MIDRENMI-154639 format. One record per residue: x, y, z of N, C-alpha, C in turn; residue in three letters. Coordinates in steps of 0.001 Angstrom, whole numbers, plus 500000, padded with zeros to 6 digits. Layout:
<nodes>
XYZXYZXYZALA/...
</nodes>
This chain:
<nodes>
492425523666505731493640524255505197494236523082504314MET/494530523741503146495302522881501979496633522302502452SER/497141521192501995498369520740502213499335521517501362ALA/500468521897501960501735522399501352502859521343501260GLU/503424521333500110504463520322499885505633520598500779LEU/505686520234501952506868520562502869507491519306503366THR/508704519112503509509555518000503759509201517694505201ILE/508843516477505727508673516176507159509933516475508020PRO/509763516833509159510871517209509926511902516093510115ARG/511428514911510297512116513542510635512206512637509262ALA/512427513411508107512291512630506878513610511835506603CYS/513308510509506277514504509608505998514652509361504610THR/514042510027503772514278509999502268515200511265501897PHE/515786511072500870516310512102500216515443513165499823ASP/515497514448500025514492515505499834513926515545498399PRO/514737515407497500514241515606496014513401514230495689ASP/514024513047496102513195511822496026511842511865496769ASP/511748512316497940510615512508498720509443513481497893TRP/510004514541497327509060515319496655508423514480495424ARG/509146513734494838508645512907493649507728511920494238ILE/507981511061495161507115509977495457505941510546496473ILE/506008511725496893504671512289497547503697512596496658ALA/503934512628495385502869512893494415502009511683493879GLY/502178510777494634501393509424494278500391509097495462TYR/499409508262495067498281507854496235498777506566496780TRP/498694506567498247499023505448499017497738505160499854TYR/497536504035500185496719503566501376497251503851502692PRO/496568504380503704496878504655505123496247503880506091VAL/495094503280505820494381502430506625493293501655506068ALA/492847500619506598491660499853506192490366500705506471LEU/489580500657505702488267501456505913487589501157507062ALA/487548500075507481487055499471508798487668499968509989THR/488940500482510006489713500843511058489211502299511565GLU/488688503115510525488459504534510628487013504786511121VAL/486918505645512238485698505846512766485697507224513503GLY/484888507680514398484906508782515056486090509230515841GLU/486836508102516355488072508238517128489145508484516379ALA/490110509320516780491186509661515851492112508543515777PRO/492521508289514576493603507171514404494845507726513712LEU/496006507416514514497350507884513966497853507027513105GLY/498483507491511861499140506566510949500388507497510548VAL/501223506853509639502269507717509262502430507394507726LYS/502778508440506844503116508229505499504226508932504911LEU/505310508266504487506476509029504049506996509936505237LEU/507110509320506437507648510150507475506712511182508002ASP/505601511432507479504694512474507845503563511775508702GLN/503614512185510135502430511739510971500974512271510634PRO/500041511478510399498680511787509971497648511236511099LEU/496583512150511157495452511636511900494211511480511013VAL/493571510325511179492464509999510376491094509941511127VAL/490051510401510758488659510318511527487554510651510483TYR/486539510126511037485263510217510290484303511265510933ARG/483626512034510135482594512979510757481479513100509751ILE/480262513018510055479197513168509058479340512304507918GLY/479939511159507904479892510387506680481288510647505875GLY/482073511653506212483147511979505463484455511720506316ALA/485567511288505541486736511031506143487663512290505957THR/488339512457507167489344513469507197490627512904507490VAL/491593513461506807493083513037506833493810514482506967ILE/494499514534508166495195515829508509496602515494509265ALA/497379516592509346498636516243510062498225515992511459ASP/498993515119512156498691514574513432499361515484514591ASP/498905516763514482499528517740515387498383518904515692ILE/498338519265516826497384520374517308498209521582517016CYS/497709522537516122498346523940515720498643524660517062PRO/497917524334518132498053525236519380499346524986520158HIS/499636523817520630500840523398521236501477522059520899ARG/501159521686519781501992520625518975501760519225519731GLY/500728518919520374500298517595520721499760516721519565VAL/500163515439519524499503514742518579497909514428518758PRO/497156514657517679495757514798517934495219513301518143LEU/496142512220517572495684510887517824495735510551519264SER/496238511199520067496024511035521620494663511401522161LEU/493924512186521281492751512595521932491503511712521671GLY/490429512240521738489146511588521752488357512002520439ARG/487201511327520193486579511666519064485018511368519256GLY/484064512067518677482647511739518595482010512293517430ASP/480636512328517333480101512645516266480274514154515689ALA/480694514898516805481104516399516511482503516657516116HIS/483370515626516120484856515729515630485819515167516688GLY/487032515521516502488067515214517545488565516204518345ILE/488980515854519582489399516856520566490922516657520936THR/491659517650521146493015517543521513493157517127523054CYS/494075516293523423494112515881524677494701516856525793ALA/495296517827525124496029518945525986495046519985526562TYR/494443520574525583493562521838525908492094521647525360HIS/491738520497524667490427520189524358489966520947523075GLY/490718521484522453490643522106521052489769521124520293PHE/488698521397519568487882520438518821488198520929517429ARG/488102519809516650488376519949515232487138518963514546PHE/486526519660513496485387518918512902485584518682511458GLY/484480518905510783484556518667509267485587519516508671ASP/486383518842507695487356519317506899488591519857507718GLY/488614519409509001489829519725509894489694521121510465GLY/488453521684510226488406523176510780488215522986512374ARG/488854524036513110488738523999514470487372524846514721CYS/486649524143515583485239524567515923485031524930517297VAL/485931524657518185485726524932519645487076525025520284ASP/487218526103521153488271526631521999487731526609523426VAL/487739525670524134487114525490525523487409526820526435PRO/488683527145526321488888528254527255488416529659526873ALA/487923529767525587487475530984525163486172530652524047HIS/485149530147524833484026529583523977483406530784523136PRO/483504532079523516482749533055522593483739533754521742GLN/485021533498521795485958534366521012485958533697519423ALA/486127534463518585486415534166517060487693533181517046LYS/487458532100516347488508531173516076489346531535514922ILE/490615531831515111491524532174513966491627531049512973PRO/491729531272511668491911530184510622493092529479510829SER/494143530012511512495356529336511601495182528184512564ARG/494141527960513132493969526871514104493366525781513257LEU/492956525853512113492488524826511287493540523917510804ASN/493334522643510709494355521670510475494660521608508992LEU/496122521231508782496407521124507345495909519617506845ARG/495045519602505913494486518370505447494922517909504070THR/494649516595503873494920515902502693493564515210502201TYR/493508515120500868492366514517500324492248512910500803PRO/491124512412500990490803510966501348489880510373500257ALA/490369509192500015489496508526498866489464507084499379VAL/488214506452499462488024505060499932487787504322498674GLU/488622503372498588488649502467497480489197501136497738ARG/488548499885497323489112498763497578489095498336499006TYR/488244499040499817488188498761501344489359499581501972GLY/489948500292501316491182501123501910490911502611501862LEU/491710503491502751491636504721502683492748505320502034ILE/492778505906500910493898506446500211494162508014500411TRP/495267508330500263495653509728500292496905510050499512THR/497157511307499126498263511701498405498748513115499157CYS/499991513149499503500612514275500267500638515605499380LEU/500789515334498098500988516414497216499604516791496498ALA/498648516254496556497258516494495900496651517653496527ALA/495888518228495650494983519360496185493786518625496940ASP/493610519091498194492513518434498938491166518737498396PRO/491089519639497654489735520018497050489426519409495722ASP/490376518607495250490200518012494023489171516913493933SER/488577516514492799487542515516492645488159514225492952ASP/487603513528493997488074512209494370487924511236493155PRO/487057511410492308486697510514491159487981510550490269GLU/488832511554490218489920511675489338491245511208489961LEU/491117510803491240492463510346491837493054509250491157ALA/494328509300490947495116508371490221495584507218491101GLU/494418506270491438494801505217492164494708503997491393ILE/495745503244491373495846502045490564494517501224490490PRO/494262500686489512493195499702489178493448498294489765VAL/492470497927490448492509496487491077491476495545490119HIS/492271494684489318491426493947488444490369493135489156PRO/489171493092488519487989492235488840487299492856490151HIS/487835493852490953487265494094492338485831494342492245TRP/485466495133491194484057495585491091483214494636490093ASP/483667493614489977482789492606488834482033491789489835GLU/480814491350489438480008490566489969480509489148490085ALA/480016488424491114480569487158491341481973486841491987GLY/482549488027492437483731487878493078483634488082494539PHE/484156487314495303484305487565496878485450488660496999GLN/485143489451497824485976490568498103486491490469499588ARG/487838490414499757488313490370501126489607491249501302ILE/489456491812502570490651492723502828491482492033503853ASN/492741491629503524493546490948504590494106492074505521CYS/494335491715506831494962492788507687496225493123507270PRO/496567494450507395497768494833506956499027494408507738TRP/500242494311507072501380493911507794502393494758507631ILE/503165495092508734504266496108508673505574495238508485ASP/506403495683507666507612494987507265508548496127507505ILE/509725495754508142510777496549508546511801496664507258ALA/511402497273506191512104497347504921511599498399504094ALA/512318498685503066511963499689502152510884499215501178PHE/509995500102500787508849499710499988509146499112498766ALA/510239499585498059510729499302496859511290497743496770GLY/511903497425497943512304495920498122511090494948498162ARG/510099495518498875508952494754499201508180494526497794GLN/507939495488497077507352495432495775508136494456494869VAL/509467494715494790510231493838493921509956492337494183GLU/509975492089495495509687490624495908508415490188495426GLY/507300491121495517506026490599494996506093490280493459PHE/506790490957492770507027490768491296507883489478490989LEU/508616489304491970509649488045491502509043486786491302ASP/509336485990490211508922484717490120509798483643490204VAL/511046483842490782511980482847490995512193482374492222ALA/511400483035493208511611482522494691510565481723495192HIS/509553481342494452508539480505494979508905479291495524PHE/509711478599494860510250477206495177511172477194496363SER/511602478484496960512643478445497969512029479246499242PHE/511239480386498974510669481070500033509444480616500587VAL/508660480055499595507134479870500101506955478331500186HIS/507798477528501002507559476222501220506578475809502233LEU/506090476757502878504995476569503887503531476937503245LYS/503778477452502231502400478004501648501881477346500372SER/502798477625499235502443477051497881503436476522497141PHE/504745476829497581506128476501496733506311475075496576GLY/506829474743495547507253473282495135508834473429494890ASN/509533472811495983511068472900495905511586472052494569PRO/510668471162494033510968470511492809510854471162491431ASP/510328472381491536509860473134490407510530474587490417ASN/511677474546490063512355475834490099512735476564488815THR/512525475838487821512911476561486504511924477679486224VAL/512418478934485720511624479951485490511810480018483740VAL/510563479692483286510371479944481801510566481494481430PRO/510854481645480091511103483006479623509751483809479747ASP/509940485052480062508796486017480023509242487359479678TYR/508323488313479199508723489720478817507867490762479379THR/508374491425480297507584492635480697507259493710479487PRO/506037494130479466505643495246478541505419496649479266VAL/506180497645478761505997498945479457504599499408479218PRO/504130500101480282502728500810480323503061502224480724THR/501967502881480632502005504462480943502569504635482436ALA/502279503777483400502855503964484733503515502838485317ASP/504232502169484342504981500927484836505151500012483903GLY/504751498580484175504670497589483025503740496407483393PHE/503539495602482485502602494451482883503454493195482290GLU/503101492084482709503695490832482240502822489580482367VAL/502766488777481361502128487471481528503301486384481789GLU/503049485739482894504202484659483218503375483446483265TYR/503791482532482541503243481155482444504246480166483010TRP/503752479173483837504519478153484383503676477092484862SER/504305476131485434503454474865485995503614474966487516THR/503997476100488068504038476242489618502536476452490010VAL/501912475526490866500599475574491283500450476702492416SER/499223477283492424498908478302493404498063477698494544ASN/497746476437494422497001475734495497497747475739496838TYR/497253475925497954497891475743499304498636474342499375PRO/499748474195500109500196472937500312499125472122501157ILE/498911470939500681498042470005501428496663470011500854GLY/496313470996499866495073470933499187495221470366497882VAL/494555469342497630494697468466496236494579469657495123PRO/495460469259494197495413470172492905494676469381491985ASP/493485469935491620492600469424490526492879469550488949PRO/494081470325488844494453470505487467494979469358486715SER/495084469355485628495615468269484815497178468333485014GLU/497881467343484706499179467173484691499769468185483582PRO/500781469018484133501341469983483034500499471240482820GLY/499499471401483664498653472644483516499513473940483585PHE/499328474929482665500077475981482616499202477181483415GLN/499828477665484596499263478627485332499687479866484713TRP/498795480861484639499036482158484060498952483142485217LEU/500062483802485453499995484945486503500452486258485804ARG/499392487075485807499316488486485240499666489588486185HIS/500919489992486091501269491038486999501247492356486304PHE/500822493375487110500784494735486639501504495614487703ARG/502477496566487343503305497280488201502816498736487929LEU/502513499427489054502128500911489004503092501638489849HIS/504058502335489276505141503013490083504363504068490957VAL/504894504422492144506142503566492637505906502314493372PRO/504856502214494068504971501030495073503531500299495185PHE/502993500066493976501798499222494044501635498385492834THR/501375497109493077501298496023492063500093495238492336ALA/499803494579491065498648493590491107499095492298490413THR/498346491241490992498622490026490358497273489243490201LEU/497088488880489022495762487823488793496324486484488455VAL/496019485531489158496474484154489053495133483532488354VAL/495359482844487229494452482084486589494337480661486992HIS/493283480337487679493201478924488127492421478129487124PHE/492368476761487173491688475819486330490140476243486279PRO/489482475948485243488048475992484934487719477532485134GLU/488497478357484763488233479909484653488294480603486080GLY/488770479929487036488929480780488349489928481769488231GLY/489717482846488932490707483946489035490854484417490524LYS/492002484777490839492260485300492109493223486491491728LEU/492657487626492351493168488968492069493743489597493350SER/495030489913493426495591490425494662496362491821494301ILE/495938492562495076496749493946495040497778494008496129MET/499057494477495746499991494664496904500246496119496915ASN/499817496782497893499973498268497976500834498512499021ALA/502081498812498829503132498969499627503069500485500118ALA/502622500796501296502631502100501693503829502511502530SER/504620503302502061505845503697502729505757504572504032PRO/505729503905505051505807504702506244507078505479506388VAL/508181504984506166509440505700506146510277504814505095SER/511617505349504967512340504460504038512855503204504430SER/512583502852505934512937501720506444511767500945507032ARG/510479501309506660509220500761507336508223500739506238MET/507557499658505849506382499629504830505184498955505450THR/504083499500505351502817498897505680502141498567504390ARG/502188496896504402501526496476503140500021496189503256MET/499265496654502409497840496326502285497723495249501232PHE/496701494421501358496521493368500246494915493123500178ALA/494166493848499385492952493592499202492842492534498116PRO/491978491479498305491963490385497345490348490016496807ILE/490373489575495619489047489130495211489115487840494336CYS/488212486987494467488345485794493729486904485282493194LYS/486726484671492152485436484127491678485179482629491963ASN/486045482155492730485839480570492970485806480526494569PHE/485123479392495155485045479156496504484642480349497197ASN/483627481130496640483286482413497196482565482428498524THR/482266481173498888481798481149500473482726480794501367ASP/483947480720501043485112480560501961485141481543503050GLN/485219481044504292485335481907505436486512482918505157PRO/486359484259505500487364485213505174488754484853506111GLU/488340484311507415489550484133508089490414483099507542GLN/489986482101506900490819481149506086491740481781505215GLU/491282482852504430491986483589503538493029484408504201VAL/492535485048505368493636485690506170494574484941506622HIS/494338483754507018495442482938507701496463482443506715ASP/495887481998505487496826481449504438497744482573503885PHE/497051483839503650498073484938503091498925485481504045ASN/498588485288505341499454485734506381500843484867506264ARG/500562483554506072501833482823505940502605483155504815ILE/502061483469503624502699484002502679503394485258502794VAL/502822486241503510503193487610503854504531487304504623PHE/504494486499505781505419486222506605506677485681506150GLU/506449484792505094507591484120504353508300485163503543GLU/507689486105502944508279487202502211509059488258503254ASP/508277488459504183508919489397505170510231489026505788ARG/510442487752505974511617487181506487512712487452505505ALA/512506487469504358513515487591503274513870489255503077ILE/512676490009502872512971491337502435513617492180503699VAL/513349491862504956513843492554505966515360492340506297GLU/515913491338505577517489491179505906518239491280504436VAL/517617491858503366518196492365502129519175493515502512GLN/520373493418501735521251494514501806521740494763500366GLN/521920496138500198521512497238501022520089497230501199PRO/519806498140502313518379498154502769517400498866501622GLU/518104499850500985517357500510499973517537499691498693ASN/516802500235497610516786499515496382517840500272495375LEU/518952499416495055519869499959494074519363500209492543PRO/519290501489492271518614501686490839519734501700489746LEU/520932501645490192522059501614489111522216500177488881ASP/522062499778487620521991498315487300523329497627487602PRO/524327498246487623525774497811487916525948497279489465LYS/525057497799490362525348497548491769524950496144492070LEU/524075495373491361523706494050491811523844493213490588GLU/523902491836490715524104491168489512522626490578489157VAL/522450490485487753521104490019487260521280488768486363HIS/520060488216486427519997486801485554518626487003484803VAL/518280486274483678517212486330483005515927486263483824PRO/515871485581484889514706485521485728514317486804486246ALA/515187487760486416515087489023486933514358490086486092ASP/513888489627484982513204490751483933512314491742484625ARG/511584491143485566510419492042486123511246492967486975SER/512164492581487771512994493423488711513680494565487866SER/514217494155486687515026494947486001514195496103485481ILE/512684495686484932511999496518484518511425497595485557ALA/511316497038486745510680497843487922511761499029488179TYR/513029498579488221514170499537488607514127500621487554ARG/514028500133486201514208501088485025513072502066485282LYS/511733501538485662510644502424485780510866503507486914ALA/511554502973487940511712503965489047512699505078488655LEU/513726504756487939514652505605487428514140506626486489ARG/513085506230485676512454507105484741511683508196485598ALA/511259508006486723510572508929487542511556510075487966LEU/512926509979487909513888510957488232514534510603489576GLY/514230509423490126514690509191491436516282508963491617LEU/516831509171492581518308508967492840518648507490492777GLY/520009507277492737520510505909492474520139504972493539ALA/519818505390494678519319504603495934517892505217496262PHE/517628506360496123516436507177496299515886507023497750PHE/516776506641498871516407506820500230517698507368500691THR/517593508034501910518743508743502588519706507727503125ALA/
</nodes>
């Protein structure tokens, strides 16, 4: 059954804003998390169930059409998932294929699940609540992850992290270049290197990009920096509205570290941040080391984002004070306003 653009019962967003942001693609799970067993997730306040059958991924509303029990409480096998209440089974495409109480009766189409398209990319399962579930997955407007598909790059998916904050605040923090020397003192920040050189965001069709040059190193604290004194680090940010951004850090001797920050809005007050990473240096590094270092970075950011006030992102430029170092933040808020979102665009 195709998805209808209906507002979730417990929606925490302004309805008009929800309708706008529901038209974009977001990750809801790591590909490695999804199997035959039903997996419960939430996107934009909409509870979803995700499962695999016959090699295909199904994403549907996490509710049995019979008596309203979450399907994520049930079981799954090679034939589909079953509801924990009465054993109704749902298979390929979310179709109801078995009603145990009436095994010989014709199954009404109203028992089929409302489904959403599923696209696996960058080791993540993506969906769009407003997309046609029968559309061509190759045409899905999922942001590009620089270098992910190039030879010679190690690809790593960090465990997602839940942040008790609005996705817009989290993305803005990812784009911010003035906080390194204050927030990231356990990971890579240098408290003696606080000056933010000039930089200029350039608008794109779905956001902006910016090349930011500075002497702030990206090597972990405690790891010798082999770069020459005064080496200029290039950080190339790309913003894809509303809540996805990428960063390519250019290391010495042609090294590149490419990070995607995909902030999936669970609600207006909870964000599940996915971070697929690829790099073309030290490619035999154990993945756990990458996970551990980036977890430190994520936790440093989370500690700040979760206490920001107001909790939502003020799009009216007069509501917060800005300085030249905030050019990316200003460009981000301008891009969100251009989507037609409200002044705060959360309830």
